[in-house]
C-alpha positions as CSV (number, residue, x, y, z in Angstrom):
1,X,0.0,0.0,0.0
2,X,1.2,3.5,-0.8
3,X,0.3,6.5,1.3
4,X,0.7,8.8,-1.7
5,X,-2.2,10.0,-3.9
6,X,-1.8,8.2,-7.2
7,X,-1.4,11.4,-9.2
8,X,1.6,10.1,-11.1
9,X,1.9,7.1,-13.5
10,X,5.2,5.9,-12.1
11,X,7.8,3.9,-14.0
12,X,9.2,0.6,-12.9
13,X,12.6,2.2,-12.0
14,X,13.5,3.3,-8.5
15,X,16.7,5.4,-8.5
16,X,19.4,4.8,-6.0
17,X,21.7,7.5,-7.2
18,X,22.4,9.7,-10.2
19,X,25.3,11.6,-11.6
20,X,25.8,13.5,-14.9
21,X,23.5,12.0,-17.5
22,X,23.1,8.6,-15.8
23,X,20.6,7.3,-13.3
24,X,21.5,4.2,-11.3
25,X,18.6,2.0,-10.3
26,X,18.3,0.1,-7.0
27,X,18.6,-3.1,-9.0
28,X,22.0,-2.0,-10.3
29,X,20.8,-1.1,-13.8
30,X,22.2,2.0,-15.4
31,X,20.0,4.3,-17.4
32,X,21.0,7.1,-19.8
33,X,18.7,9.9,-18.8
34,X,17.3,11.9,-21.7
35,X,14.5,13.4,-19.5
36,X,16.8,15.6,-17.3
37,X,14.0,15.4,-14.6
38,X,11.6,16.8,-17.2
39,X,13.9,19.6,-18.3
40,X,15.2,20.4,-14.8
41,X,18.7,19.0,-14.6
42,X,20.2,21.0,-17.4
43,X,23.7,20.4,-16.1
44,X,23.0,16.7,-15.4
45,X,22.5,15.2,-12.0
46,X,24.4,16.7,-9.1
47,X,26.7,19.2,-10.9
48,X,29.7,19.9,-8.7
49,X,29.5,23.7,-8.7
50,X,25.8,23.7,-7.8
51,X,26.3,21.1,-5.1
52,X,29.1,23.2,-3.6
53,X,26.9,26.3,-3.6
54,X,24.1,24.5,-2.0
55,X,26.3,23.1,0.8
56,X,27.8,26.5,1.4
57,X,24.4,28.1,1.8
58,X,23.2,25.2,4.1
59,X,26.0,26.0,6.4
60,X,24.9,29.7,6.6
61,X,21.0,29.5,6.8
62,X,18.2,27.7,5.1
63,X,15.3,30.0,5.6
64,X,14.7,33.4,7.2
65,X,11.6,34.7,5.2
66,X,11.3,37.5,2.7
67,X,11.1,40.1,5.5
68,X,14.9,40.0,5.4
69,X,17.1,41.4,2.5
70,X,19.2,38.5,1.1
71,X,22.2,39.1,-1.1
72,X,21.9,35.6,-2.6
73,X,18.4,36.6,-4.0
74,X,19.8,39.8,-5.4
75,X,22.7,37.9,-7.0
76,X,20.4,35.4,-8.7
77,X,17.9,38.0,-9.8
78,X,20.6,40.1,-11.4
79,X,21.9,37.2,-13.4
80,X,18.4,36.2,-14.5
81,X,17.3,39.8,-15.4
82,X,20.5,40.5,-17.4
83,X,20.4,37.3,-19.3
84,X,16.7,38.1,-20.3
85,X,17.4,41.8,-20.9
86,X,14.6,42.6,-18.4
87,X,14.6,44.4,-15.1
88,X,12.7,42.9,-12.2
89,X,12.3,39.4,-10.7
90,X,9.7,37.7,-8.5
91,X,10.9,34.4,-7.1
92,X,8.4,31.6,-6.7
93,X,8.7,27.8,-6.1
94,X,7.6,26.4,-9.4
95,X,6.6,27.1,-13.0
96,X,2.9,27.1,-12.1
97,X,3.6,29.7,-9.4
98,X,5.7,31.8,-11.8
99,X,2.8,31.7,-14.3
100,X,0.3,32.6,-11.6
101,X,2.5,35.6,-10.7
102,X,2.7,36.7,-14.4
103,X,-1.1,36.5,-14.9
104,X,-1.7,38.5,-11.7
105,X,0.9,41.1,-12.7
106,X,-0.5,41.4,-16.3
107,X,-4.1,41.9,-15.0
108,X,-3.1,44.4,-12.4
109,X,-0.8,46.4,-14.7
110,X,-3.3,46.7,-17.5
111,X,-6.5,46.9,-15.5
112,X,-7.9,44.2,-17.9
113,X,-8.7,40.5,-17.5
114,X,-8.8,38.9,-20.9
115,X,-5.8,36.7,-21.7
116,X,-5.1,35.0,-25.0
117,X,-3.2,31.7,-25.0
118,X,-3.1,28.8,-27.4
119,X,-4.4,25.3,-28.1
120,X,-2.0,22.5,-27.1
121,X,-0.3,24.8,-24.6
122,X,0.6,23.9,-21.0
123,X,1.0,26.6,-18.3
124,X,0.5,24.6,-15.0
125,X,-2.0,23.0,-12.7
126,X,-3.1,25.8,-10.5
127,X,-6.5,27.3,-11.4
128,X,-4.9,30.2,-13.4
129,X,-2.5,27.8,-15.0
130,X,-5.2,25.4,-16.0
131,X,-7.3,28.3,-17.3
132,X,-4.4,29.4,-19.5
133,X,-3.7,25.9,-20.7
134,X,-5.2,24.9,-24.1
135,X,-5.7,21.2,-23.3
136,X,-9.2,20.2,-22.0
137,X,-7.8,17.0,-20.4
138,X,-5.9,19.1,-17.8
139,X,-9.2,20.7,-16.7
140,X,-11.6,17.7,-16.6
141,X,-13.4,17.3,-13.2
142,X,-12.3,20.6,-11.6
143,X,-15.4,22.7,-12.3
144,X,-15.5,26.2,-13.6
145,X,-12.2,27.7,-14.8
146,X,-11.0,31.2,-14.1
147,X,-12.8,33.5,-16.6
148,X,-11.7,35.4,-19.6
149,X,-9.1,33.1,-21.1
150,X,-9.3,32.5,-24.8
151,X,-7.5,29.7,-26.6
152,X,-6.5,30.0,-30.3
153,X,-4.9,27.7,-32.8
154,X,-1.1,27.8,-32.5
155,X,0.6,29.7,-35.4
156,X,-2.8,30.8,-36.8
157,X,-2.2,34.5,-37.5
158,X,-5.7,35.2,-38.9
159,X,-7.4,33.8,-35.8
160,X,-5.1,35.8,-33.5
161,X,-5.6,39.1,-35.4
162,X,-9.4,38.5,-35.1
163,X,-9.2,38.1,-31.3
164,X,-6.6,40.6,-30.1
165,X,-8.1,44.0,-29.1
166,X,-8.0,46.9,-26.6
167,X,-9.7,44.7,-23.9
168,X,-6.8,42.2,-24.0
169,X,-4.6,42.2,-20.9
170,X,-1.9,39.8,-22.2
171,X,-1.0,37.1,-24.7
172,X,0.7,34.1,-23.1
173,X,2.7,31.8,-25.4
174,X,5.4,29.1,-25.3
175,X,8.1,29.3,-27.9
176,X,8.1,25.5,-28.1
177,X,5.0,23.7,-26.8
178,X,6.6,21.1,-24.7
179,X,3.8,19.1,-23.2
180,X,1.7,19.8,-26.3
181,X,4.0,17.8,-28.7
182,X,7.2,19.9,-29.3
183,X,5.6,22.4,-31.7
184,X,7.9,25.4,-32.5
185,X,6.4,28.8,-32.9
186,X,6.5,30.4,-36.4
187,X,8.8,33.4,-36.5
188,X,6.4,35.7,-38.4
189,X,3.5,34.7,-36.1
190,X,5.5,35.6,-33.0
191,X,6.6,38.9,-34.4
192,X,3.0,39.8,-35.3
193,X,2.0,38.9,-31.7
194,X,4.6,41.3,-30.3
195,X,3.5,44.1,-32.7
196,X,-0.2,43.6,-31.9
197,X,0.5,43.6,-28.2
198,X,2.2,46.9,-28.5
199,X,-0.6,48.4,-30.6
200,X,-3.3,47.3,-28.2
201,X,-1.5,47.9,-24.9
202,X,-1.5,44.2,-24.0
203,X,1.5,42.5,-22.4
204,X,3.4,39.7,-24.0
205,X,4.1,36.9,-21.6
206,X,6.6,34.2,-22.8
207,X,6.4,30.9,-20.9
208,X,10.0,29.8,-20.8
209,X,9.6,27.2,-18.1
210,X,10.7,24.3,-20.3
211,X,12.7,26.2,-22.9
212,X,14.6,28.5,-20.7
213,X,18.0,28.3,-19.0
214,X,19.9,27.4,-22.2
215,X,17.7,24.5,-23.4
216,X,17.5,25.8,-27.0
217,X,21.1,27.1,-27.2
218,X,20.4,30.6,-26.0
219,X,19.6,31.7,-22.4
220,X,15.9,31.9,-23.4
221,X,14.2,30.6,-26.5
222,X,12.5,33.9,-27.4
223,X,16.0,35.2,-28.1
224,X,16.1,33.2,-31.4
225,X,13.4,35.5,-32.8
226,X,14.4,39.1,-32.2
227,X,11.5,40.0,-30.0
228,X,11.3,41.5,-26.5
229,X,8.6,40.3,-24.2
230,X,7.1,42.2,-21.2
231,X,7.3,39.2,-18.9
232,X,8.9,35.8,-19.1
233,X,8.4,32.9,-16.7
234,X,11.1,30.4,-15.8
235,X,11.5,27.4,-13.5
236,X,12.6,23.8,-14.3
237,X,16.3,24.3,-15.3
238,X,16.8,27.3,-13.1
239,X,17.8,25.5,-9.9
240,X,19.4,22.3,-11.2
241,X,16.8,20.3,-9.3
242,X,16.0,22.5,-6.3
243,X,12.5,24.0,-6.4
244,X,12.5,27.5,-7.8
245,X,10.6,29.5,-10.3
246,X,10.5,33.2,-11.3
247,X,8.6,35.8,-13.2
248,X,10.9,38.3,-14.9
249,X,9.5,41.6,-16.2
250,X,10.2,45.1,-17.5
251,X,11.0,48.0,-15.1
252,X,7.7,49.8,-15.7
253,X,5.8,46.8,-14.1
254,X,7.6,47.2,-10.8
255,X,5.0,49.6,-9.4
256,X,2.3,47.0,-9.7
257,X,4.0,44.5,-7.5
258,X,4.6,46.6,-4.4
259,X,4.5,45.4,-0.8
260,X,1.5,43.3,-0.1
261,X,0.5,42.8,-3.7
262,X,1.9,39.3,-4.1
263,X,4.1,37.0,-2.1
264,X,5.4,33.5,-1.3
265,X,6.6,32.1,2.1
266,X,9.2,29.9,0.4
267,X,9.7,31.9,-2.8
268,X,13.4,32.9,-3.2
269,X,14.5,30.3,-0.6
270,X,18.2,31.0,-0.1
271,X,19.3,27.4,-0.8
272,X,17.3,27.4,-4.1
273,X,18.6,30.8,-5.1
274,X,22.1,29.7,-4.4
275,X,21.6,26.7,-6.7
276,X,20.1,29.0,-9.3
277,X,22.9,31.5,-9.2
278,X,25.5,28.7,-9.6
279,X,23.5,27.1,-12.4
280,X,23.3,30.4,-14.3
281,X,27.0,31.1,-13.8
282,X,27.8,28.1,-15.9
283,X,25.0,28.0,-18.5
284,X,24.9,31.7,-19.4
285,X,28.4,31.7,-20.8
286,X,28.7,32.1,-24.6
287,X,31.1,29.2,-24.9
288,X,28.8,26.8,-23.0
289,X,25.8,27.8,-25.1
290,X,27.8,27.4,-28.3
291,X,28.7,23.9,-27.2
292,X,25.1,23.1,-26.3
293,X,24.0,24.4,-29.8
294,X,26.5,22.2,-31.5
295,X,25.3,19.2,-29.5
296,X,21.7,20.0,-30.4
297,X,22.6,20.2,-34.1
298,X,24.4,16.8,-33.8
299,X,21.4,15.3,-32.0
300,X,19.0,16.4,-34.8
301,X,21.4,15.3,-37.6
302,X,21.7,11.9,-36.0
303,X,17.9,11.5,-35.5
304,X,17.2,12.4,-39.1
305,X,19.9,10.1,-40.4
306,X,18.9,7.1,-38.3
307,X,15.1,7.5,-38.0
308,X,14.1,9.7,-41.0
309,X,13.3,6.8,-43.3
310,X,11.3,4.7,-40.9
311,X,7.6,4.4,-41.8
312,X,6.6,4.7,-38.1
313,X,8.3,8.1,-37.8
314,X,6.1,10.9,-39.0
315,X,8.2,14.0,-38.1
316,X,11.3,15.0,-36.1
317,X,11.1,18.6,-34.7
318,X,12.4,20.9,-32.0
319,X,15.2,23.3,-31.3
320,X,18.5,23.0,-29.5
321,X,18.5,20.1,-27.0
322,X,14.7,19.8,-27.0
323,X,13.6,17.2,-29.6
324,X,10.2,15.6,-30.5
325,X,9.9,12.5,-32.5
326,X,6.3,12.2,-33.7
327,X,5.2,8.6,-34.4
328,X,2.3,7.1,-36.2
329,X,1.4,5.1,-33.1
330,X,1.1,5.4,-29.3
331,X,4.5,6.0,-27.9
332,X,4.0,4.5,-24.4
333,X,5.0,0.9,-25.4
334,X,8.1,2.4,-27.2
335,X,9.1,4.4,-24.1
336,X,8.8,1.2,-22.0
337,X,11.0,-0.6,-24.4
338,X,13.5,2.2,-24.4
339,X,13.7,1.9,-20.6
340,X,14.4,-1.8,-20.9
341,X,17.2,-0.9,-23.3
342,X,18.7,1.5,-20.8
343,X,17.3,4.9,-22.0
344,X,14.7,7.0,-20.3
345,X,12.7,9.5,-22.4
346,X,9.4,11.3,-22.1
347,X,6.1,11.5,-24.0
348,X,4.7,14.8,-25.3
349,X,1.1,13.8,-25.9
350,X,0.1,10.3,-27.2
351,X,2.4,10.1,-30.2
352,X,5.5,12.1,-29.6
353,X,8.7,10.9,-27.9
354,X,10.3,13.9,-26.1
355,X,14.1,14.1,-25.6
356,X,15.5,16.6,-23.1
357,X,19.1,15.5,-22.4
358,X,21.4,17.5,-20.2
359,X,23.0,20.5,-21.9
360,X,26.4,19.1,-21.1
361,X,25.6,15.7,-22.5
362,X,28.6,14.2,-24.4
363,X,28.6,13.3,-28.1
364,X,29.1,9.7,-27.1
365,X,26.0,9.7,-24.9
366,X,24.0,11.2,-27.8
367,X,25.3,8.5,-30.1
368,X,24.4,5.8,-27.6
369,X,20.9,7.2,-27.1
370,X,20.1,7.6,-30.8
371,X,21.3,4.0,-31.4
372,X,19.0,2.7,-28.7
373,X,16.1,4.7,-30.2
374,X,16.8,3.5,-33.7
375,X,16.9,-0.1,-32.7
376,X,13.8,0.1,-30.5
377,X,11.7,2.1,-33.0
378,X,12.8,-0.2,-35.8
379,X,11.5,-3.2,-33.9
380,X,8.2,-1.5,-33.3
381,X,8.1,-0.4,-37.0
382,X,8.3,-4.1,-38.0
383,X,5.4,-5.1,-35.6
384,X,3.3,-2.0,-36.3
């Protein structure tokens, strides 16, 4: 009997330890981890510099509350804001909390309530996060959603231009829809959204929770497209496995998040912000990001070369080290077979295999993973 609510469909693997891109099961089996804890361990498991920063902070203090100024918060906020070319940071504990903060801030700053988001999107499991999410399965059974959220087809410019107007508070969008199937935003569509937001006095919120902190080869995925959002939200890769999220915004939004307007008891926890600062110190270096870009290119080249001709493979898409392999069949049996072969990967919907390796994954580990995927998918292609 388990004393946990059965909210997760757990795998058959119980980890005993993990290091780098490898998870070691309690039964002694080694697994190449191409999930990174669902896009969290961007430096692999237990990166030395982050572990040292966490230990140092633990020896100072673990928690004092946000009534106290804390230099470790300021240090992490500065690195995050500078990397995003924005100005102000609110620290939360998760991606859902970061999105909650962004939604509250947008509504308060504009005095409006209508928010546009997109079908297949995922923005979290709080009531505001569910309301923003463009997937009905996330909302089933929970009653009425928060009002005034409109969901439009992704990359459909005509539908967007018809809906945006002076009553819109914000447009909320992922650069790559992670949970929705690894769909990449169209460049023209994104630029038109930015333009329409400016014309209508709406805020542009970019959800970078899965794509941020170097995942696509730049600090944030929006930086591939030459736009500047009003707010971005980050979490996952920010703390290398420690719980932390953040909403990052322009300076003119500062007045709307004054004392008492929003808060979080554990938000900006010193141990988590120490981990975040150490993580960003490594990832936000040009040399590191160039290497991650090269590895991403190698991953996609290898996937296209080895899988592109298989009938069961419909499309390979993504950016940087965020890849989706769309199949013609349900991927759960394939994912189970991959685990038996020593590779852990994720679904993104029913028919997409999602790969999120650490950003410092080696070329040899990429080669090994792609070989396992090729052999496993080929077997399923024969039986399909």
